[in-house]
PyMOL Python script that loads the backbone (N, CA, C, O; Angstrom):
from pymol import cmd

cmd.read_pdbstr("""\
ATOM      1  N   MET A   1     -84.178  26.239  64.865  1.00  0.00           N
ATOM      2  CA  MET A   1     -83.430  26.773  65.724  1.00  0.00           C
ATOM      3  C   MET A   1     -83.531  25.798  67.109  1.00  0.00           C
ATOM      4  O   MET A   1     -84.631  25.510  67.580  1.00  0.00           O
ATOM      5  N   ALA A   2     -82.215  25.304  67.729  1.00  0.00           N
ATOM      6  CA  ALA A   2     -82.266  24.711  68.918  1.00  0.00           C
ATOM      7  C   ALA A   2     -82.855  25.623  70.047  1.00  0.00           C
ATOM      8  O   ALA A   2     -82.757  26.845  70.158  1.00  0.00           O
ATOM      9  N   LYS A   3     -83.475  24.746  70.837  1.00  0.00           N
ATOM     10  CA  LYS A   3     -84.089  25.348  72.118  1.00  0.00           C
ATOM     11  C   LYS A   3     -82.910  25.420  73.211  1.00  0.00           C
ATOM     12  O   LYS A   3     -82.880  26.405  73.949  1.00  0.00           O
ATOM     13  N   GLU A   4     -81.996  24.472  73.334  1.00  0.00           N
ATOM     14  CA  GLU A   4     -81.021  24.567  74.012  1.00  0.00           C
ATOM     15  C   GLU A   4     -79.708  23.945  73.773  1.00  0.00           C
ATOM     16  O   GLU A   4     -79.782  22.953  73.048  1.00  0.00           O
ATOM     17  N   VAL A   5     -78.678  24.211  74.128  1.00  0.00           N
ATOM     18  CA  VAL A   5     -77.196  23.909  74.034  1.00  0.00           C
ATOM     19  C   VAL A   5     -76.659  23.271  75.311  1.00  0.00           C
ATOM     20  O   VAL A   5     -76.771  23.805  76.415  1.00  0.00           O
ATOM     21  N   ARG A   6     -76.016  21.991  75.073  1.00  0.00           N
ATOM     22  CA  ARG A   6     -75.243  21.486  76.221  1.00  0.00           C
ATOM     23  C   ARG A   6     -73.976  21.429  76.234  1.00  0.00           C
ATOM     24  O   ARG A   6     -73.511  20.739  75.327  1.00  0.00           O
ATOM     25  N   VAL A   7     -73.176  21.940  76.987  1.00  0.00           N
ATOM     26  CA  VAL A   7     -71.804  22.099  76.952  1.00  0.00           C
ATOM     27  C   VAL A   7     -70.852  21.065  77.766  1.00  0.00           C
ATOM     28  O   VAL A   7     -70.677  21.367  78.946  1.00  0.00           O
ATOM     29  N   PHE A   8     -70.339  20.118  77.391  1.00  0.00           N
ATOM     30  CA  PHE A   8     -69.561  19.187  78.282  1.00  0.00           C
ATOM     31  C   PHE A   8     -68.420  18.599  77.610  1.00  0.00           C
ATOM     32  O   PHE A   8     -68.452  18.076  76.496  1.00  0.00           O
ATOM     33  N   PRO A   9     -67.279  18.737  78.460  1.00  0.00           N
ATOM     34  CA  PRO A   9     -67.008  18.872  79.829  1.00  0.00           C
ATOM     35  C   PRO A   9     -66.863  20.343  79.785  1.00  0.00           C
ATOM     36  O   PRO A   9     -66.799  21.119  78.831  1.00  0.00           O
ATOM     37  N   LEU A  10     -66.823  20.566  81.334  1.00  0.00           N
ATOM     38  CA  LEU A  10     -66.353  21.966  81.735  1.00  0.00           C
ATOM     39  C   LEU A  10     -65.157  22.194  82.238  1.00  0.00           C
ATOM     40  O   LEU A  10     -64.828  23.252  82.775  1.00  0.00           O
ATOM     41  N   VAL A  11     -64.402  21.156  82.080  1.00  0.00           N
ATOM     42  CA  VAL A  11     -62.970  21.224  82.766  1.00  0.00           C
ATOM     43  C   VAL A  11     -61.973  21.071  81.572  1.00  0.00           C
ATOM     44  O   VAL A  11     -62.273  20.507  80.519  1.00  0.00           O
ATOM     45  N   SER A  12     -60.872  21.577  81.817  1.00  0.00           N
ATOM     46  CA  SER A  12     -59.606  21.738  80.908  1.00  0.00           C
ATOM     47  C   SER A  12     -59.048  20.133  80.773  1.00  0.00           C
ATOM     48  O   SER A  12     -59.743  19.194  81.162  1.00  0.00           O
ATOM     49  N   LEU A  13     -57.872  19.971  80.248  1.00  0.00           N
ATOM     50  CA  LEU A  13     -57.292  18.773  80.294  1.00  0.00           C
ATOM     51  C   LEU A  13     -56.757  18.190  81.508  1.00  0.00           C
ATOM     52  O   LEU A  13     -56.502  17.024  81.811  1.00  0.00           O
ATOM     53  N   ASP A  14     -56.637  19.424  82.203  1.00  0.00           N
ATOM     54  CA  ASP A  14     -55.761  18.929  83.582  1.00  0.00           C
ATOM     55  C   ASP A  14     -56.970  18.857  84.730  1.00  0.00           C
ATOM     56  O   ASP A  14     -56.720  19.134  85.903  1.00  0.00           O
ATOM     57  N   GLY A  15     -58.047  18.536  84.373  1.00  0.00           N
ATOM     58  CA  GLY A  15     -59.285  18.350  85.466  1.00  0.00           C
ATOM     59  C   GLY A  15     -59.700  19.355  86.038  1.00  0.00           C
ATOM     60  O   GLY A  15     -60.548  19.145  86.905  1.00  0.00           O
ATOM     61  N   LYS A  16     -59.292  20.749  85.797  1.00  0.00           N
ATOM     62  CA  LYS A  16     -59.803  21.935  86.353  1.00  0.00           C
ATOM     63  C   LYS A  16     -60.612  22.691  85.525  1.00  0.00           C
ATOM     64  O   LYS A  16     -60.536  22.636  84.298  1.00  0.00           O
ATOM     65  N   ARG A  17     -61.585  23.579  86.293  1.00  0.00           N
ATOM     66  CA  ARG A  17     -62.632  24.068  85.649  1.00  0.00           C
ATOM     67  C   ARG A  17     -61.947  25.055  84.580  1.00  0.00           C
ATOM     68  O   ARG A  17     -61.032  25.830  84.858  1.00  0.00           O
ATOM     69  N   SER A  18     -62.525  24.906  83.335  1.00  0.00           N
ATOM     70  CA  SER A  18     -62.011  25.894  82.263  1.00  0.00           C
ATOM     71  C   SER A  18     -62.200  27.333  82.558  1.00  0.00           C
ATOM     72  O   SER A  18     -63.239  27.740  83.078  1.00  0.00           O
ATOM     73  N   VAL A  19     -61.262  28.078  82.250  1.00  0.00           N
ATOM     74  CA  VAL A  19     -61.264  29.497  82.471  1.00  0.00           C
ATOM     75  C   VAL A  19     -62.238  30.147  81.514  1.00  0.00           C
ATOM     76  O   VAL A  19     -62.546  31.313  81.764  1.00  0.00           O
ATOM     77  N   HIS A  20     -62.743  29.585  80.499  1.00  0.00           N
ATOM     78  CA  HIS A  20     -63.904  29.963  79.556  1.00  0.00           C
ATOM     79  C   HIS A  20     -65.295  29.799  80.081  1.00  0.00           C
ATOM     80  O   HIS A  20     -66.211  30.508  79.663  1.00  0.00           O
ATOM     81  N   VAL A  21     -65.481  28.803  81.062  1.00  0.00           N
ATOM     82  CA  VAL A  21     -66.758  28.516  81.327  1.00  0.00           C
ATOM     83  C   VAL A  21     -67.531  29.803  81.945  1.00  0.00           C
ATOM     84  O   VAL A  21     -68.494  30.277  81.341  1.00  0.00           O
ATOM     85  N   ASP A  22     -67.111  30.306  83.071  1.00  0.00           N
ATOM     86  CA  ASP A  22     -67.672  31.544  83.662  1.00  0.00           C
ATOM     87  C   ASP A  22     -67.921  32.625  82.899  1.00  0.00           C
ATOM     88  O   ASP A  22     -69.037  33.139  82.967  1.00  0.00           O
ATOM     89  N   PRO A  23     -66.914  33.167  82.026  1.00  0.00           N
ATOM     90  CA  PRO A  23     -67.408  34.111  81.203  1.00  0.00           C
ATOM     91  C   PRO A  23     -68.568  33.803  80.198  1.00  0.00           C
ATOM     92  O   PRO A  23     -69.480  34.606  80.003  1.00  0.00           O
ATOM     93  N   LEU A  24     -68.477  32.625  79.589  1.00  0.00           N
ATOM     94  CA  LEU A  24     -69.591  32.162  78.912  1.00  0.00           C
ATOM     95  C   LEU A  24     -70.958  32.078  79.449  1.00  0.00           C
ATOM     96  O   LEU A  24     -71.978  32.272  78.787  1.00  0.00           O
ATOM     97  N   PHE A  25     -70.896  31.734  80.864  1.00  0.00           N
ATOM     98  CA  PHE A  25     -72.112  31.633  81.640  1.00  0.00           C
ATOM     99  C   PHE A  25     -72.664  33.125  81.625  1.00  0.00           C
ATOM    100  O   PHE A  25     -73.807  33.338  81.220  1.00  0.00           O
ATOM    101  N   LYS A  26     -71.831  34.171  82.076  1.00  0.00           N
ATOM    102  CA  LYS A  26     -72.128  35.523  82.380  1.00  0.00           C
ATOM    103  C   LYS A  26     -72.548  35.995  81.081  1.00  0.00           C
ATOM    104  O   LYS A  26     -73.512  36.753  81.188  1.00  0.00           O
ATOM    105  N   ARG A  27     -72.156  35.811  79.867  1.00  0.00           N
ATOM    106  CA  ARG A  27     -72.489  36.563  78.606  1.00  0.00           C
ATOM    107  C   ARG A  27     -73.835  36.094  78.169  1.00  0.00           C
ATOM    108  O   ARG A  27     -74.596  36.817  77.526  1.00  0.00           O
ATOM    109  N   HIS A  28     -74.113  34.887  78.525  1.00  0.00           N
ATOM    110  CA  HIS A  28     -75.425  34.396  78.209  1.00  0.00           C
ATOM    111  C   HIS A  28     -76.347  34.921  78.864  1.00  0.00           C
ATOM    112  O   HIS A  28     -77.347  35.424  78.350  1.00  0.00           O
ATOM    113  N   ARG A  29     -76.111  34.863  80.075  1.00  0.00           N
ATOM    114  CA  ARG A  29     -77.045  35.429  81.423  1.00  0.00           C
ATOM    115  C   ARG A  29     -77.326  36.979  80.868  1.00  0.00           C
ATOM    116  O   ARG A  29     -78.478  37.412  80.858  1.00  0.00           O
ATOM    117  N   GLN A  30     -76.507  37.568  80.533  1.00  0.00           N
ATOM    118  CA  GLN A  30     -76.675  38.858  80.284  1.00  0.00           C
ATOM    119  C   GLN A  30     -77.523  39.098  79.100  1.00  0.00           C
ATOM    120  O   GLN A  30     -78.178  40.125  78.922  1.00  0.00           O
ATOM    121  N   LYS A  31     -77.469  38.071  78.289  1.00  0.00           N
ATOM    122  CA  LYS A  31     -78.429  38.241  76.850  1.00  0.00           C
ATOM    123  C   LYS A  31     -79.682  37.582  77.341  1.00  0.00           C
ATOM    124  O   LYS A  31     -80.505  37.370  76.451  1.00  0.00           O
ATOM    125  N   GLY A  32     -80.007  37.220  78.513  1.00  0.00           N
ATOM    126  CA  GLY A  32     -81.390  36.476  78.719  1.00  0.00           C
ATOM    127  C   GLY A  32     -81.621  35.161  78.742  1.00  0.00           C
ATOM    128  O   GLY A  32     -82.723  34.721  79.069  1.00  0.00           O
ATOM    129  N   TYR A  33     -80.518  34.319  78.367  1.00  0.00           N
ATOM    130  CA  TYR A  33     -80.708  33.154  78.468  1.00  0.00           C
ATOM    131  C   TYR A  33     -80.507  32.254  79.949  1.00  0.00           C
ATOM    132  O   TYR A  33     -79.780  32.684  80.845  1.00  0.00           O
ATOM    133  N   THR A  34     -81.090  31.244  80.037  1.00  0.00           N
ATOM    134  CA  THR A  34     -81.191  30.683  81.459  1.00  0.00           C
ATOM    135  C   THR A  34     -79.863  29.793  81.173  1.00  0.00           C
ATOM    136  O   THR A  34     -79.690  29.218  80.098  1.00  0.00           O
ATOM    137  N   VAL A  35     -78.963  29.743  82.235  1.00  0.00           N
ATOM    138  CA  VAL A  35     -77.851  28.839  82.323  1.00  0.00           C
ATOM    139  C   VAL A  35     -77.817  28.000  83.714  1.00  0.00           C
ATOM    140  O   VAL A  35     -77.634  28.475  84.835  1.00  0.00           O
ATOM    141  N   VAL A  36     -78.031  26.667  83.380  1.00  0.00           N
ATOM    142  CA  VAL A  36     -77.806  25.901  84.467  1.00  0.00           C
ATOM    143  C   VAL A  36     -76.788  24.902  84.288  1.00  0.00           C
ATOM    144  O   VAL A  36     -76.567  24.424  83.176  1.00  0.00           O
ATOM    145  N   GLU A  37     -75.973  24.459  85.612  1.00  0.00           N
ATOM    146  CA  GLU A  37     -75.060  23.622  85.608  1.00  0.00           C
ATOM    147  C   GLU A  37     -75.528  22.440  86.251  1.00  0.00           C
ATOM    148  O   GLU A  37     -75.800  22.620  87.438  1.00  0.00           O
ATOM    149  N   LYS A  38     -75.712  21.232  85.803  1.00  0.00           N
ATOM    150  CA  LYS A  38     -76.099  20.091  86.706  1.00  0.00           C
ATOM    151  C   LYS A  38     -75.055  19.016  86.682  1.00  0.00           C
ATOM    152  O   LYS A  38     -74.317  18.862  85.709  1.00  0.00           O
ATOM    153  N   ARG A  39     -74.997  18.245  87.801  1.00  0.00           N
ATOM    154  CA  ARG A  39     -74.121  17.274  88.034  1.00  0.00           C
ATOM    155  C   ARG A  39     -74.518  16.044  87.048  1.00  0.00           C
ATOM    156  O   ARG A  39     -75.710  15.900  86.775  1.00  0.00           O
ATOM    157  N   VAL A  40     -73.700  15.291  86.589  1.00  0.00           N
ATOM    158  CA  VAL A  40     -74.043  14.054  85.695  1.00  0.00           C
ATOM    159  C   VAL A  40     -73.377  13.019  86.509  1.00  0.00           C
ATOM    160  O   VAL A  40     -72.525  13.269  87.361  1.00  0.00           O
ATOM    161  N   SER A  41     -73.884  11.646  86.150  1.00  0.00           N
ATOM    162  CA  SER A  41     -73.484  10.472  86.870  1.00  0.00           C
ATOM    163  C   SER A  41     -72.402   9.781  86.079  1.00  0.00           C
ATOM    164  O   SER A  41     -71.977   8.678  86.424  1.00  0.00           O
ATOM    165  N   TYR A  42     -71.922  10.472  84.942  1.00  0.00           N
ATOM    166  CA  TYR A  42     -70.877   9.832  84.452  1.00  0.00           C
ATOM    167  C   TYR A  42     -69.664  10.836  84.354  1.00  0.00           C
ATOM    168  O   TYR A  42     -69.866  12.051  84.362  1.00  0.00           O
ATOM    169  N   GLN A  43     -68.355  10.277  84.259  1.00  0.00           N
ATOM    170  CA  GLN A  43     -67.165  11.375  83.945  1.00  0.00           C
ATOM    171  C   GLN A  43     -66.416  11.060  82.735  1.00  0.00           C
ATOM    172  O   GLN A  43     -65.905   9.963  82.513  1.00  0.00           O
ATOM    173  N   PHE A  44     -66.373  12.114  81.930  1.00  0.00           N
ATOM    174  CA  PHE A  44     -65.507  12.018  80.512  1.00  0.00           C
ATOM    175  C   PHE A  44     -64.112  11.722  80.783  1.00  0.00           C
ATOM    176  O   PHE A  44     -63.373  10.923  80.207  1.00  0.00           O
ATOM    177  N   GLN A  45     -63.874  12.502  81.760  1.00  0.00           N
ATOM    178  CA  GLN A  45     -62.370  12.623  82.235  1.00  0.00           C
ATOM    179  C   GLN A  45     -62.419  12.975  83.763  1.00  0.00           C
ATOM    180  O   GLN A  45     -63.459  13.192  84.385  1.00  0.00           O
ATOM    181  N   LYS A  46     -61.195  12.999  84.264  1.00  0.00           N
ATOM    182  CA  LYS A  46     -61.173  13.330  85.666  1.00  0.00           C
ATOM    183  C   LYS A  46     -61.806  14.822  86.033  1.00  0.00           C
ATOM    184  O   LYS A  46     -61.394  15.886  85.571  1.00  0.00           O
ATOM    185  N   GLY A  47     -62.775  14.674  86.860  1.00  0.00           N
ATOM    186  CA  GLY A  47     -63.347  16.108  87.259  1.00  0.00           C
ATOM    187  C   GLY A  47     -64.430  16.535  86.347  1.00  0.00           C
ATOM    188  O   GLY A  47     -65.016  17.578  86.635  1.00  0.00           O
ATOM    189  N   ALA A  48     -64.781  15.878  85.282  1.00  0.00           N
ATOM    190  CA  ALA A  48     -65.872  15.989  84.336  1.00  0.00           C
ATOM    191  C   ALA A  48     -67.138  15.539  84.836  1.00  0.00           C
ATOM    192  O   ALA A  48     -67.608  14.500  84.370  1.00  0.00           O
ATOM    193  N   ASP A  49     -67.785  16.209  85.763  1.00  0.00           N
ATOM    194  CA  ASP A  49     -68.950  15.410  85.954  1.00  0.00           C
ATOM    195  C   ASP A  49     -70.184  16.387  86.134  1.00  0.00           C
ATOM    196  O   ASP A  49     -71.159  16.194  86.860  1.00  0.00           O
ATOM    197  N   SER A  50     -69.921  17.525  85.281  1.00  0.00           N
ATOM    198  CA  SER A  50     -71.139  18.509  85.185  1.00  0.00           C
ATOM    199  C   SER A  50     -71.269  18.886  83.701  1.00  0.00           C
ATOM    200  O   SER A  50     -70.331  18.883  82.903  1.00  0.00           O
ATOM    201  N   VAL A  51     -72.501  19.201  83.435  1.00  0.00           N
ATOM    202  CA  VAL A  51     -72.861  19.679  82.169  1.00  0.00           C
ATOM    203  C   VAL A  51     -73.627  21.118  82.430  1.00  0.00           C
ATOM    204  O   VAL A  51     -74.415  21.398  83.333  1.00  0.00           O
ATOM    205  N   ALA A  52     -73.143  21.935  81.353  1.00  0.00           N
ATOM    206  CA  ALA A  52     -73.818  23.264  81.285  1.00  0.00           C
ATOM    207  C   ALA A  52     -75.249  23.201  80.308  1.00  0.00           C
ATOM    208  O   ALA A  52     -75.134  22.628  79.225  1.00  0.00           O
ATOM    209  N   ILE A  53     -76.291  23.654  80.598  1.00  0.00           N
ATOM    210  CA  ILE A  53     -77.269  23.810  79.760  1.00  0.00           C
ATOM    211  C   ILE A  53     -77.685  25.134  79.637  1.00  0.00           C
ATOM    212  O   ILE A  53     -77.988  25.831  80.606  1.00  0.00           O
ATOM    213  N   ILE A  54     -77.712  25.551  78.322  1.00  0.00           N
ATOM    214  CA  ILE A  54     -78.055  27.004  78.193  1.00  0.00           C
ATOM    215  C   ILE A  54     -79.265  27.117  77.181  1.00  0.00           C
ATOM    216  O   ILE A  54     -79.186  26.822  75.989  1.00  0.00           O
ATOM    217  N   ARG A  55     -80.363  27.573  77.806  1.00  0.00           N
ATOM    218  CA  ARG A  55     -81.689  27.769  77.116  1.00  0.00           C
ATOM    219  C   ARG A  55     -82.253  29.088  76.776  1.00  0.00           C
ATOM    220  O   ARG A  55     -82.104  30.065  77.510  1.00  0.00           O
ATOM    221  N   ARG A  56     -82.893  29.115  75.674  1.00  0.00           N
ATOM    222  CA  ARG A  56     -83.630  30.412  75.282  1.00  0.00           C
ATOM    223  C   ARG A  56     -84.963  30.423  76.354  1.00  0.00           C
ATOM    224  O   ARG A  56     -85.475  29.372  76.738  1.00  0.00           O
ATOM    225  N   GLN A  57     -85.415  31.684  76.750  1.00  0.00           N
ATOM    226  CA  GLN A  57     -86.390  31.758  77.321  1.00  0.00           C
ATOM    227  C   GLN A  57     -87.518  31.949  76.880  1.00  0.00           C
ATOM    228  O   GLN A  57     -88.480  32.003  77.646  1.00  0.00           O
TER     229      GLN A  57
END
""", "prot")
cmd.dss("prot")
cmd.show_as("cartoon", "prot")
cmd.util.cbc("prot")
cmd.orient("prot")
């Protein structure tokens, strides 16, 4: 079983934060997971410069 999952990109095709990101973070935090959003040095597309890391505690 994986110890962490990374989600990238966190934006939709229009470059805005996806409406699915915050509910995903909330749901996993409620289940006891650690959720971290980190800036990355690359962009997959315009505005896509963050990755979400979800870890089991």
